[in-house]
N, C-alpha and C positions, 0 to 999 in steps of 0.2 A: 205338446211334449205326451207321452204317454204318464197316465197316473200310477203306476205299478207301486204297492206298496215299500217306501223307503226300509233298506235292512241295510246290516253291513255288507251283505253279501251283493245286496240291489249297486251301493255307492261303489263297492270295487268293481262292477261289471261298468258299469256308465263311465267310471274312471278310465279304465282301461278302451271303451270304445272311443272316448272323448284324445285320449292320447295317441292311439291309432290312427283318427284324422288328422291330427296335428302332423304326425309322421308323413302320412301320404302325401299329406298339402304340400310338403319341401320334394318331393317327388312326382308331381304331376298334377295337370291343373285341376279343379274341385270336379268340372262335369266329366272328366275322365275317370272319376273317383267311385266305384258300386260299391252297392252293400256289403258285397260277397268279400271286395278286398280290405274293407273294414275290419267286417268280422275275425276274417282269418289272422288277421295282424294282430286284434284282440285275442286269438285265438278261445274264440266260442262259436257256437253255431250260426250257420243265416238264419234261421228260424230264430234262436235264441235274441239278436239282435230288436226284433219286434217286440221281445218284451220288458225293455227300454225306450226303445223310441220307435215311432212312426215310419220314419227314411233318413235318409243323410242329412237332408234338409233340417228335419226337427232334432238331428243331433248337433248339428255345426251351432244350431240357435240356442242350443242350450250350451252352449261356453258362457254365455252371457252370467251364469248362475256363477261361473268359477272366478269371473271379473266382481262378483256382487249386487248385479242388477237382473233381478226376478222380473220385475217391470217397471213402466215409466214413472211410477210412485218414487222409484229409488234415484232418481238422474238426480234431481236437485235436492241440493244441499241447505240447510237455513243458516243464513249468514246472520252472525252475533254482530257484527258492526257494521251492519245499515238494515234499516227497515222496510227496503224494498225490493232492495235486489238480492236473489238469491247466491251463492256456488253452483255456477251452471256446471252442471255435468261433473263435479269434484271425484264425484266415488267412479266415473267411468274413468279419467284419467287415473287414480289411484289404484283402483282395481286391474286395470292394463299395465300398470308399472311392476304391480304385486305378481301376476300370471303374464309374464313375457311372452311366453311361447302361444299361450291360445288366445292373447292378443292379437299376434301377428295371422295366426289363425285366422280371426275374425276379420284385421280389417286388412293383409295384405293379397286382398284377392281382387277381381275385376267388378265393378263398382253395380253391373248387376246382380252378383251373390245373393240369396237369401240372409245371409246374416246383416249386410250393409243395409238391406233396403229394410229387415227389421230395427237397426238401430236406426234411422233415417226416421222409421212411423213413430217411436216411441219419444225421438226426441220431437217432433213437430207435434205430437198428441201435448205432452207434458210443458212445452213452449208456449201452445195456445190457454192449455189450462191456464199457466201462470199471468200470462197478459190478460186477459180477461177477467181474472181475481185482482189485479190492481188497477184496470180503466176499462169495465163495464162498457164504455160510451165508444169505444176507439171505436173507426167506422174499419167493416169490414175490407174496406179494399188494404187500410194501414194493418189492420191485424195480420190476415194472411200472407201480405207480402213479408213484415216482419218476422214471422212465425217461420219462414222457409227460408228467410234469409239468415236468421242465426242459427237454426237447425242445420242448414248446409255447411255453414262456416265454421258450426262446432264439430262437425263430424268432419270437416277436411282439414282440420289443425288436428284432429287428434290422429287421423290416420296418416299426415305428415311426420309426426311424433313418435309413433310406434315406427312407421318407416325406416325412420331414420336414426334407429336406434336408440329412443327418447333421451335427445341431448341434453334436458334438463329437467330437473325434478319432477314429480306430478304435479306438486300443489303451485309451484313457480309456475308453470304452464298454463296450468288452471286461473290463477290471479290475472295471468297475461292477458286469457281471454275473457276475463270479467270486467277486466279496465278497457278493451278494444270493446265490447258488447255494451256496458254502462254507458259511454263516451259516446256511443250511438245512439242509444235510447232515451238518451236525457228527453233532446225536444221531442222527440214525438210523445214520451210520455207525461212530457211536465212533472218528473218528481225531483226529488232532494238531490243535490250534487252526489259525482260520483266519488265512492271512496277512494283514501289513495292507494294504490295497491303497486307490488314490486314486480318489474318486468324483468324479462330472462336475461341472465348475463351474458355478454358474449365469453 
């Protein structure tokens, strides 16, 4: 991401470019969108675009800032009711609910788009870090298979939830994922029993 100094004018321009990207994604596939299209929709010159972002991928990925995720460290939240298991990616669920248009732009695209890949990488890094912290002796094969299983499951559930117009509140769907994840991890990690968490209501 371009590290231009943050000013009210800079923030306004960056917001306009993000909004332009959201609008264009409704009209055409991501691969068909050009920097010129984005700049024109935002009302700035093409050369000015590069003051704020390196390219359109950088612009799209910057959308994670809008939903409260600036790095993988933001993904897991401490669970006050459980000493072992965090609230997995509650920030992603809450931020997506608060910024629905942006979350649709980030998640309602083909799986190979840069935003999906960026999210997957963040989830893999954070999940691996957490698993190593609670069980440093976990065999490598168990570690990596669990990391990628959890990351894929979480991204899949989040994408389904956003694509289906947020059928449950963010905290409810996050708790449901926690319940499923903790249940599956108990036997592998040999930690305390899973907390009692609410499931989505029909």
